[in-house]
N, C-alpha and C positions, 0 to 999 in steps of 0.2 A: 554561533552566529551572533554578533553583537548588534546593538540598536542601529548603528550607522549602516551596517550591512543590510539590515531589514529595510531601511529607507531606500538604499540603492536598489535593492531587489524589487521594491514596489514600483519603481519607474521603469524597470526592465521587463517585468512579467505581470500578466493579469491572470488571476485565478480562474479556473474552470467554472467556479461558482458564478462568475459574471455572465456566463453564457446561459441565458434563459431560453425557454421554449420560444418566446416571442422575439428573441434576438439571436437565433442560431446563425443567421447570415450576416451578422454584424462584422464589418471588416476589422482587421487587426489595427489599422490606423484609428478607427473609431474607438476601439477598446483602449488604446494607448492615450487618446485624447481624454477619455473618461477618467483614466487613472490620474492624469495630470490636473484635472479640474479641481480647483481649490475647494469648491463647495462639497466635494466628496472626500476631502482629506480625512475626516474623522471616520467615515464609513470604510475607507481603504485601510486605515490603521486596524480597525476591528477585523476586517477581512484578512489582513496579514496574520493577525493573531490566530484566527480560526484556521488559516492554512498551516501555520506552525503546528497547532495541535493535531491537525489531520495528518500531517507528515509524520509526526512522532508516534501516531497510532497505527501506521502501516507496519504489518508484520512481514518479516522477510526470512525465508528458509532457503539455505544454500547447501545444506549438508546431506544431500540425497546420496544414497549408496545402493547400487545394485551391481554385483559382480557377475560377469559372464566371460567365458573363454572366447577371445577374439584373436585369430591368427596364432593360436597356440599359447596365448598369454591371458592371465586373468586381468580383466579391465573393469573399472567402474564406468559402466556405460552411461551413467547419469551425471558424470563430472561436467560442470558448467551449467547445470540447470539451476534456476532460481524461481521461487514462487513468492510473489509480493501480493498480499491480501489487504483488503480495505483501502485500495488505492482510489476508488470512486465511491462516493456515498450514494444513498438511494436517489436523491434528487438529480445528481449528476448522471447516474445510470439512466434515469427516465429521459433526460434530455438527449442522451446519445441514442437510446432506443427509438425515440420519436424521430430523430434525424435519419436513422437507418430505415425506418418505415417509409419516410418521405422519399428516400432514394430508391427503395424497392418499388414504390408506385411509379416513379419516373422511369425505372427500368422496364416495367410492364408496358408503359406507353411508348417505349422505344426512344426515350429522350437521353439515354446514356449510351456511350460508345462500346462499353465492354461489360456486358452482363449476360449471364447464361445459367441454365439449370441442366446439369448432366442427366442422362437417362438413368433409370433405376432408382437407387436409394441415395444418390448423391445430393449434396446440399446446393442451394442457389448461391451464386457468387457474383460480386461486383468488384471490378478492379479499378484502382486509381493510381496515377503516376506512371504506370507502364502496363503494357499488355504482355502476358506470358502464357505459355502452354505448360500444362502439367506433364504431358508426355508428347512424343512425336505425333503430329497430326496426320490425317489421311492424305493431305496435300504435300506432305514431306517436310513441313516446318518442324524443326527440332524442339525438344523440351527446353524451356527457359524463356528469356526475354525476347520479344519480337521487336527488333530495333526499328522496323519501318512502319509498324502499326501505331496509330494514334489512340489515345485514351483520355478520359477526363482527368483534370488535375485534382489534387487532394482537396476535399471540402475544407472550409476554414475551421470548422469545429474539430476536424481530425488533426489539423495542425496545432490547435490548442492542446489536444490530448498529447501529441508528440512532445510539445514543450514541457508539459507536466512530467512526462516519463523521464526526460533528461534532467529537469530541475530537481526531481525527487530521487535521483540516483537509481532509477529502475533500469535505464539504459545509459551507456557512457556517452559523453559529448563527442567522442571520436567516432561514433557510429549512429548518427542521427538519421532516423528513417526518412526516405523520400518517396515511398510508395506504400500501398496497402491493398489488401483484399478483404472485403466484407463477406463473411459466410453466414447464410441464413438457413438454419436447420428446422425442418418440420419433424414431427414425431416419426422416428424410424430412419431418419437420414444419418449418414456417416461419412467419414473420410478414410480411404483405404491406407494401409501401411506405406510410408514413404520417408525419404530424407529430403529436406528442402533443397532445391536446386542451388548450385554454387554460383549462379549468376548474382545471387544475393549474398552480402557479407554476413558475418556473424559478429555479435549476437543479433537475433531478431526476437520478436515477442508476439504473443497473442493475448488479447483482452477478452474476458468472458462476460456475457450479459444474459438476462432473462431467467436462466436456469443453470443449476450445477450439472456438470457431466464429468466423466472420467476420460483421461487420455492415457493410452497404453503405450509402453516402451518395450523394445527388445531388439537386439542386434539381428535376430533371425525371425522377426515378426512377419507373419504372412497370413493372407486370407485363404482359407480352405474352400474347396468346391461346395461344401455344405453350408457355407456362410459363416462358419466359426473362425475365430482367430487363434492361431497357434504361434508359439514362440514369444508370447507376451510375458515378460519377466516382471514388469512393474506397472501398477495401475495407480494413477495420481488423480485425485478429485480436483476439479477446477471450480472454486467458489465464484459466485457472481461478484462482479466488481474487482476480480483479481487479475493479475498480469503474470503470465508464465514466460520467463526469459530462457531462450535456448542458445547454448554456446558450447564449445568444447565437444566432448564425446556425446553430450546430450543432444547436440545438433547434427553431428557428423558421423557418429558410430551407430547410435541407436536409431532404428526406425521408430516412427510414432504413428498412431492412428486414433481416430475418435470412433468407437463402436456406435451402433445405432442409439441415438439419443431417445430418452423416454418422453420428452416433451420439447416444445419449441425452444430454440436456443439461437443466440447471435454471438458471433466472435469476430473480432477485427485483428488481422495479423499485419503488423508493421515491420517493414524491412528497409534496408539501405542497399541500393544497387551497386554492384561492382562498376566503377567508372568506365571500364573498357566495354561494358555490356549495355550501357545506357542507350535508350532510343536516340536516333540521330537528331531528333527534334527537341530533345530534353534540355530544359533550362532549370538549374537549381532554384528552389524557393528562397528568396532573400531572407525571409524571416525564420528559416530553419537552418541558417548557417551559424555554427558555433565555432568561434575562434579559440585556439588553444590557450589564449591569455584571458579569455572571458570567464570570470569566476562563477561557480554555481552558488545560488543563494542560501543553500543549506550545507552544513558540513556533516559528513557521514563518519560516525565513530567506527574505527577499524574493527571488524568482527567477521568471523566466518560463519557463524550460525545463530547469532542473537536474533530473537524475534523483534525486539525493539533496538534498533541500531543507530538511532539519531541522537546526538548530543546537541541540543539547542541551548546556547548560552545567551541568557538575557541579563545584562548587567544592571545593577543598581548604582546609585551615585557613590556608594561606598566600595564599588568594584568587587562586591561579593555576589555570589550566585544564589538566586532564590532557592534552588533545589539542593544546595549543599546541606548535608545532614540527614537526607532521606535515604533509607535503604529498605529493602523489600525481601520478605521471607515467605516461602510457600510451605505450608505444613499440613499434615493430615489431622484435621480436627473433626469431632463429632458435632452433634447439634448443641447449640448453646441456648441461653436464656434470651427471651425476646426483649429488646430494648428499642426505644423510639429514637430515630435519628431524623431530624428535620433538615430541609434544605436551607442552610444558613451559611453566612460568610464569617469566619472566625479565625482569630489566633487564640489558641487555648489559654485560659487564664493562668497567670503565673503563681497562683496559689498551689499549682501542681508543678512538680519538678520535671525536668527533661532528662532522658527521653521518656515518651509514653507511646502506647501502641493501640491499634484497633484491629480486631479480628472480624473477618467477613464470613457470613453464612447465607444459605438458601439461594442466592443469585448473585451474579457478577454485576458490578456497577462501576462507574467512573467517579474519581475524586478530582476536583479541579483546583489548581494552585496558581497564585499570582500575587505579587506585592500590591497591585492596584485593583485586585478583584472586587467587583461590586455587582449588586443586583439592580438592573435598570427598572424604570417604571413600567415598561412593557413586559416585564417578567424574564427578559434575557439577561445572561451574565456577560459582563464585559471585563476586560483586563485579565482574563484567564490565559496564562502563558503555557501551562502544561496540564494535560489530561492523562490521568493514570488509571488503567483498569485494575480493579481489585478482584481477583479470582476468588471463588468459593474456597474456604479453608486457608486463606492467606492471612499474613500478619504484616501490617504496615507500621513501621517504626518511625516516629517523628522526633527529630533532634536538630540542634543548630539552627541554621537559617530556614530549614524546612519546617521547623516548629515555631520560630520566633519572628521571621521576616515575612515569609509567604503566608497570606491568608489561604484558607482552603474551604471548600464547600462540596457537598454532594448534591448535584442537581436532581430534579425529579426522577425517581427511579422507575423503570418500566414495569417492574414486577415486585412482589413482596421480597423484602431483604431483612436480615438481622445482622447487627454489628455489636460487638462488645468492646468498649474502650477501657483500657487499664492504665491507671496513673498512680503515681506516688505523691502524697501530699507533702507540702512544705511543713516541716515540724511546727513552725510557729503559727501555722494556719489551721492546724488540726482541730476538730471539735473538742470541747472541753471534756466530754465524756469518753473520748477515744482511748482505747487500749490496744496496742499492737498485737496482731495475731502471733502467738508463739511459734507456729509452724511455718511462718513466712519471714522469720528473722535469719538473715544470712550473715555469718561472721566473715571478716576479711580474710581469716586464715582457712576458711572452709573451702576445699577445692571443688570445682565444678566437675561433674561426672564425664564430660566430653571435652576433648581438646579441639579448638577451632584453629585451622590453619590461618596464619596472619596473612592478610591480603588487602590491598587498597582498592581493588577492582572486583567486579563480579560480572555475571552474565548480563545483568541489566545495569547500564551506566546511566545515572540520572544527573 
């Protein structure tokens, strides 16, 4: 995504971060007016930068595998599942949870049209956009969408969430949700095994808040009389702030359930209705209509399993990319010597040759890159275009623009960390007393003990 695309995107979309606890009910028109306000132009630019960093830190898993015999054939029952983690940060999660608590209180007062708590160990549910039955009711209404029953429209905050899911390539623009159900679990609540009704299109998704729980999959999944689940072939943890997308066999072949949760949990499931099944009174939300020609603000690097699959291109005047020259290795290292790394904004001194590298120990932290990276008076960093997690035992190699054009810094670390940076000195800058280490001299004719397959790409594309 180039700079012009970022500017276009800023006029089309407002980040979820704009929605505060005090402005949950702010209309979309008000948000758009705020985005266009010239007095907020600088704030919006930094907001866009933060959004880019947040998008790039979303981890995406698509390579789920669980083989079961279905109709006499071995089938991957999880084909089509995707788990996107770190989609919502802690502040955003709190805003959403506060809104759900507000809606739950309205439901208790009878101010919402479709809210109920099933008998037994079921969770409480609030439906928006359409009414639907989970199973055939006692009065004979079939399972699925109730076309003649009215329900409350999607809350404005939920529409902001939907736009993020599409913007960030969690859901495709061809299947933008137009309804949702909020599930509120108390300790011991559950959802029995089921396949979601086909009155709703695929893919659909569920977003998790408050606590992590497991979702269980299996083509023969069922609840036994003693309360145990049988036929569950795959158990998947759902972290808070994550989005599980169900499509393909994962939505249509495998049943799924949420066993009794150990503590309070909230989930919101977003779906798009089949047009032929929509309520007779339904009118599509104008601000949730995505045209086929409308570009998404971020480009997704094609990948089937990469944890980090966004390639965000931020051009300099020289048309070179800041992150060119960076590559990343994960290795098994033991403990190292402790060195001090302060939060500073630097391009490493050219008394040292390129490439050089840094090895990380004790705890993971993020390193921030940007050609205009600087520390503001209030202690915040601005101009950071890319945030890269450094796992324990990993080696970050810096070369090219990644070492010479982009400044980098390590913001305040949350816990104790050790790093060791290895460099080669420019011969003309060596100390006058320096003598090269004999056992670190590599001759040009000396072969390396391992052959590396030549490749221009890797699992992580920066």
